[in-house]
C-alpha positions as CSV (number, residue, x, y, z in Angstrom):
1,M,0.0,0.0,0.0
2,G,2.8,2.5,0.8
3,Y,4.6,1.8,-2.5
4,K,1.5,2.7,-4.5
5,K,1.5,6.2,-2.9
6,L,5.2,6.6,-3.4
7,D,4.9,5.7,-7.1
8,E,2.2,8.4,-7.5
9,V,4.4,11.0,-5.8
10,M,7.4,10.1,-8.0
11,E,5.2,10.3,-11.1
12,L,4.0,13.7,-10.1
13,L,7.5,14.9,-9.4
14,T,8.8,13.7,-12.8
15,D,5.9,15.6,-14.5
16,E,6.7,18.7,-12.6
17,L,10.4,18.4,-13.6
18,D,9.6,18.0,-17.3
19,G,7.4,21.1,-17.1
20,F,10.2,23.0,-15.5
21,N,12.7,21.9,-18.1
22,K,10.4,23.0,-20.9
23,S,10.0,26.4,-19.3
24,L,13.8,26.8,-19.0
25,V,14.2,26.0,-22.7
26,R,11.6,28.6,-23.6
27,L,13.2,31.2,-21.3
28,E,16.6,30.6,-23.0
29,R,15.1,31.1,-26.4
30,L,13.5,34.4,-25.3
31,T,16.7,35.7,-23.7
32,Q,18.6,34.9,-27.0
33,N,16.0,37.0,-28.8
34,T,16.4,40.0,-26.5
35,D,20.2,39.7,-26.6
36,N,20.1,40.1,-30.4
37,L,18.0,43.4,-30.2
38,K,20.0,46.6,-30.6
39,I,18.5,49.8,-29.2
40,K,19.8,53.1,-30.2
41,A,19.4,55.9,-27.6
42,D,18.3,59.2,-29.1
43,T,18.0,62.2,-26.7
44,T,17.7,65.0,-29.3
45,E,13.9,65.4,-28.6
46,I,14.5,65.6,-24.8
47,E,17.4,68.1,-25.3
48,R,15.2,70.3,-27.5
49,L,12.4,70.3,-24.9
50,L,14.9,71.1,-22.2
51,R,16.2,74.1,-24.2
52,E,12.7,75.4,-24.8
53,H,11.9,75.1,-21.1
54,L,15.2,76.9,-20.2
55,N,14.5,79.7,-22.6
56,S,11.0,80.2,-21.3
57,E,12.3,80.2,-17.7
58,K,14.9,82.8,-18.6
59,A,12.1,85.0,-20.1
60,N,10.0,84.6,-16.9
61,N,13.0,85.4,-14.7
62,S,13.8,88.6,-16.6
63,R,10.1,89.7,-16.3
64,L,10.1,89.0,-12.6
65,D,13.4,90.9,-12.2
66,E,11.8,93.9,-13.9
67,S,8.7,93.7,-11.7
68,V,10.8,93.5,-8.5
69,R,12.9,96.5,-9.6
70,G,9.7,98.5,-10.2
71,I,8.3,97.5,-6.8
72,T,11.6,98.4,-5.1
73,E,11.6,101.9,-6.6
74,Q,8.0,102.5,-5.5
75,I,8.8,101.3,-2.0
76,S,11.8,103.5,-1.7
77,K,9.8,106.6,-2.8
78,A,6.9,105.8,-0.4
79,R,6.7,107.3,3.1
80,L,6.4,104.7,5.8
81,V,4.5,106.8,8.4
82,P,2.5,110.0,7.7
83,K,3.4,113.1,9.8
84,V,0.0,113.3,11.3
85,Q,0.3,109.8,12.6
86,V,3.7,110.5,14.1
87,W,2.4,113.7,15.9
88,L,-0.6,111.7,17.2
89,H,1.7,109.0,18.5
90,Y,3.9,111.5,20.3
91,S,0.9,113.3,21.8
92,I,-0.4,110.0,23.1
93,W,3.0,109.3,24.7
94,I,3.1,112.7,26.3
95,T,-0.4,112.5,27.6
96,S,0.3,109.0,29.0
97,L,3.4,110.3,30.8
98,I,1.5,113.3,32.3
99,I,-1.2,110.9,33.6
100,I,1.4,108.6,35.1
101,G,3.1,111.5,36.8
102,Y,-0.2,112.8,38.2
103,L,-1.2,109.4,39.5
104,A,2.3,108.9,41.1
105,F,1.8,112.3,42.8
106,K,-1.6,111.2,44.1
107,V,-0.3,107.9,45.3
108,S,2.5,109.6,47.1
109,R,0.0,111.7,49.1
110,I,-2.0,108.6,50.1
111,N,-0.5,108.6,53.6
112,D,-1.6,112.2,54.2
113,I,-5.1,111.2,53.1
114,K,-5.1,108.2,55.4
115,E,-4.0,110.3,58.4
116,K,-6.6,112.9,57.7
117,A,-9.3,110.2,57.3
118,F,-8.2,108.6,60.6
119,A,-8.4,111.9,62.5
120,E,-11.8,112.6,61.1
121,G,-13.0,109.1,61.9
122,E,-11.5,109.4,65.4
123,Q,-13.4,112.7,66.0
124,E,-16.6,111.2,64.7
125,V,-16.3,108.2,67.0
126,I,-15.6,110.4,70.0
127,S,-18.6,112.6,69.2
128,N,-20.8,109.5,68.7
129,L,-19.5,108.0,72.0
130,K,-20.1,111.4,73.8
131,G,-23.7,111.4,72.5
132,Y,-24.2,107.8,73.6
133,F,-22.7,108.4,77.1
134,D,-24.8,111.6,77.5
135,Q,-27.9,109.5,76.9
136,N,-26.7,106.6,79.1
137,P,-24.7,108.1,82.1
138,E,-24.7,104.7,83.9
139,H,-22.8,103.2,81.0
140,Y,-20.3,106.0,81.2
141,E,-19.6,105.3,84.9
142,S,-19.0,101.6,84.2
143,Y,-16.7,102.6,81.3
144,R,-14.7,104.9,83.7
145,K,-14.4,102.1,86.3
146,W,-13.2,99.7,83.6
147,I,-10.6,102.1,82.4
148,K,-9.2,102.6,86.0
149,E,-9.1,98.8,86.5
150,K,-7.3,98.4,83.2
151,D,-4.7,101.0,84.0
152,S,-4.1,99.7,87.5
153,V,-3.4,96.1,86.4
154,P,0.3,95.8,85.4
155,K,1.0,94.5,82.0
156,Q,2.2,90.9,82.0
157,Q,4.6,89.7,79.4
């Protein structure tokens, strides 16, 4: 039973080898045909196209150079900033500096304002307390006792 299978496999292998040999013979014939071909390289058409392209690019570059020269001349003749805008700019700077100076002056006087407000507040509190104590004399007496006791106790540290 095993020999029968082996014979079949051997037969298949010989068929495959025969097919491979035939393909090799055909390949050899085809390579001989291509070896006999002679191809002549002709680049004249490509060179002509390149020359035409080069000439058109030179013409484009010369036109661009002329345009750039014209723009450069126009830019050199143009004024960058109008005089009115410069004066407006300087006046804004000066106004800003004056405002900053004024605000710095006001801020430097803030301690005087604080002291004045403190003194006014102190006077208002005293007058409010005086009015309260005038209306409630018994509270005033207890306040005076508290002050005396507070002053008589030595401060502990």
